[in-house]
Structure formats: structure tokens, C-alpha cells
C-alpha positions in Angstrom: 0.0 0.0 0.0 1.3 3.5 -0.9 2.1 5.5 2.2 0.0 8.7 2.0 2.3 10.5 4.5 5.0 10.3 1.9 2.6 11.6 -0.8 1.7 14.5 1.6 5.3 15.4 2.3 6.2 15.2 -1.4 3.6 17.8 -2.2 4.0 20.1 0.9 7.8 19.9 1.6 11.1 20.0 -0.2 12.3 16.6 1.0 14.4 14.8 -1.6 13.5 11.5 -3.1 16.3 10.0 -1.0 14.8 11.4 2.2 11.4 10.2 1.3 12.7 6.7 0.6 14.6 6.7 3.9 11.5 7.6 5.8 9.4 5.1 3.9 11.7 2.3 4.6 11.4 3.1 8.4 7.7 2.7 8.5 6.9 -0.5 6.5 5.3 -2.4 9.4 1.5 -2.2 9.3 -1.5 -3.2 11.4 -5.2 -3.4 10.6 -7.7 -2.2 13.2 -11.5 -2.6 13.1 -13.8 0.4 13.6 -14.0 1.6 17.3 -10.7 -0.1 18.2 -8.1 1.8 20.2 -4.8 2.4 18.4 -3.5 4.1 21.6 -5.6 4.0 24.7 -6.2 7.3 26.4 -3.4 8.3 28.7 -1.0 5.5 27.7 2.5 5.7 26.5 3.7 4.3 23.2 7.2 3.7 21.7 6.1 4.3 18.1 4.2 6.6 15.9 1.0 5.5 14.2 0.4 6.7 10.6 -3.0 6.3 8.9 -2.6 4.6 5.6 -6.3 3.9 4.9 -9.5 4.7 6.8 -10.4 7.4 9.3 -9.4 7.7 13.0 -9.6 10.3 15.7 -8.0 11.6 18.8 -10.4 11.5 21.7 -11.0 12.4 25.4 -13.7 10.9 27.5 -15.0 12.7 30.6 -15.9 10.8 33.8 -19.6 11.0 33.0 -19.0 9.4 29.5 -19.2 12.6 27.4 -16.7 12.4 24.6 -14.8 15.0 22.5 -12.7 14.5 19.4 -9.8 17.1 19.4 -8.8 15.9 15.9 -10.0 13.8 13.0 -7.3 11.7 11.3 -7.3 10.9 7.6 -4.8 9.0 5.4 -1.4 10.7 5.7 -1.9 11.9 9.2 0.4 10.9 12.2 -1.9 10.0 15.0 0.4 10.6 18.0 3.3 12.8 17.1 3.3 14.1 20.7 4.4 10.7 21.9 7.8 11.2 20.3 8.8 13.5 23.2 6.2 12.9 25.9 6.2 9.8 28.1 2.5 9.4 27.4 -0.1 11.1 25.3 -2.9 12.9 27.0 -5.6 11.6 24.6 -6.6 8.3 23.1 -6.5 7.4 19.4 -9.3 5.2 18.0 -10.4 4.0 14.6 -13.6 5.5 13.3 -13.7 3.1 10.4 -11.6 0.0 9.6 -8.1 1.4 9.4 -4.7 0.3 8.1 -2.0 1.9 10.1 1.8 2.0 9.6 4.0 2.1 12.7 7.3 4.0 13.0 9.3 3.1 16.2 10.6 6.2 17.9 14.1 4.8 18.0 14.1 4.1 14.3 12.8 7.7 13.6 15.5 9.2 15.7 18.1 7.2 13.8 16.6 8.5 10.5 16.7 12.1 11.8 20.4 11.7 12.7 21.0 10.7 9.1 18.9 13.5 7.6 18.5 16.8 9.4 15.9 17.7 6.7 13.6 14.9 8.0 14.0 16.3 11.6 13.0 19.7 10.4 9.9 18.3 8.6 8.8 16.6 11.8 9.1 20.0 13.6 7.1 21.5 10.8 4.4 18.8 11.1 4.1 19.5 14.8 3.7 23.2 14.2 1.0 22.5 11.6 -0.9 20.4 14.1 -0.7 23.2 16.6 -2.1 25.7 14.0 -5.0 23.3 13.2 -5.7 22.9 17.0 -5.8 26.6 17.4 -8.4 26.8 14.6 -10.5 24.1 16.1 -10.4 25.7 19.6 -11.5 29.0 18.0 -14.3 27.2 16.3 -15.5 25.5 19.4 -15.4 28.7 21.4 -16.7 31.3 18.9 -18.2 29.8 15.8 -21.8 28.8 15.4 -22.7 25.2 14.6 -23.2 26.1 10.9 -19.8 27.8 10.8 -18.1 24.9 12.6 -19.5 22.3 10.3 -18.7 24.4 7.2 -15.2 25.0 8.3 -14.7 21.3 9.0 -16.0 20.2 5.6 -13.7 22.7 3.9 -10.7 21.7 6.0 -11.2 18.0 5.2 -11.4 18.8 1.5 -8.0 20.5 1.6 -6.4 17.7 3.6 -7.8 14.9 1.5 -6.9 16.7 -1.8 -3.2 16.7 -0.8 -3.2 12.9 -0.6 -5.4 12.3 -3.8 -8.6 11.4 -2.1 -10.9 14.0 -3.6 -12.9 14.0 -6.9 -14.8 16.9 -8.5 -14.4 19.1 -5.5 -15.8 16.4 -3.2 -14.9 13.4 -1.1 -16.4 10.4 0.7 -17.3 11.3 4.4 -17.6 7.9 6.2 -18.6 9.4 9.6 -21.8 9.1 11.5 -23.8 12.1 12.8 -22.6 11.2 16.3 -19.0 11.2 15.3 -19.3 14.6 13.6 -21.1 15.8 16.7 -18.2 14.7 18.9 -15.8 16.6 16.7 -17.9 19.8 16.7 -19.0 19.7 20.3 -22.8 19.8 19.5 -25.7 17.4 19.7 -26.3 14.8 17.0 -29.7 16.3 16.1 -28.0 19.7 15.6 -25.5 18.2 13.2 -28.4 16.7 11.2 -30.3 20.0 11.1 -27.2 21.9 10.1 -26.4 19.5 7.2 -30.0 19.9 6.0 -29.6 23.7 6.1 -26.3 23.5 4.1 -28.0 21.2 1.5 -31.0 23.6 1.2 -28.6 26.5 0.5 -26.9 24.4 -2.2 -23.5 24.5 -0.4 -23.1 20.7 -0.1 
């Protein structure tokens, strides 16, 4: 299976073919997860990065009363737990939303690759900063945008992210998420997601 992370980096960075090959050779081990399975349980440590090759996943937090929030949706080409490279444990869980094929990249192997190629080290810093920027945008949406604005922004964001890895067609893409999963990403009730989708359809925007 083609690694969409490499496709993403080929489009968005100036990594050489040699660097991309070096990185690709380091993450050839794969694992398949069924929908709803944990890739990384909440609050656990991990000695490897998980990279989505196929399917959709999420980062999640669950409150004591069972309420759930998705701080991030993860699509092919995304690294699920880049925080774990420097933190002893990640402060979120990672779960498959659909059946997922995931590549694993051991931290020790990645550090060895970074020692051989400073350009790869710089790219991983860049990926971390990109994730931070996206998180700021999501936080702003949860705090200040209406449900319609949140959903509209999410649909546009996903289009851009999926386009980079070749998973769009005619300015659209498959969205294999339930209303409940979208609600957990947007911080609204499921019925509100359904109503907002109907509004956007009525306006001819989706």
C-alpha cells in the first residue's frame, strides 16, 4: 500500500526522493484495526508513531460521565500521536472510526533516521507546528463559531487535507462518519448536526 504520508510530504515539503525513501523504509510495518478499536488507549505511553494509511481515525478524550470529544479527525497521511515522540505518554486516546490500516514507526528508528537526515528532523518539527495551528483553529471554532460555521469549516478543512493525498474528486470526497462522530468533533448534539447538514444542503452549499 502506498504511504499517503510520503505523498503528503512530497507535495508540501522540499524533502528529496532520498529522504522520502529513507522515511518510507522506516515505517513499513502495518497493522489493521476494526472500527472503534483503540490504536493508543487514552493516557497511555507508546514507543512508536501510528500513521493512517487507509481509513479514518480520531484523537479523543472521555470525561468521567462518559461525554466524549474528538480534538482531531485523522485521515490517510496523518500521524496519530506525534506528541508521543517527546512525551512519556499522550494525553488523549487514538481510535479507529472506520476500519483502518496503520503504519507504525518506532521512535528509536525515527531518531536514527533524523540523525542521518536533518531535513527529516526539520519536517517533523514542521508537522508539529502545523498540528498546533490546526488545533488553534479548532479551539477558536468551538469557542466562537456557530454550529453552521463549525461544520462548514470542518468540511472545507477536510477537502484541503484529502486533496493533498489524492482522495478527492470533483471538489468532493467520501465522508464515512456518523452524525454522532461529527457531533463529537464539533461539540454539538447529534440532532444539531443533522439539522445543520439539511440547512447547508438547502442552501446548495453541499
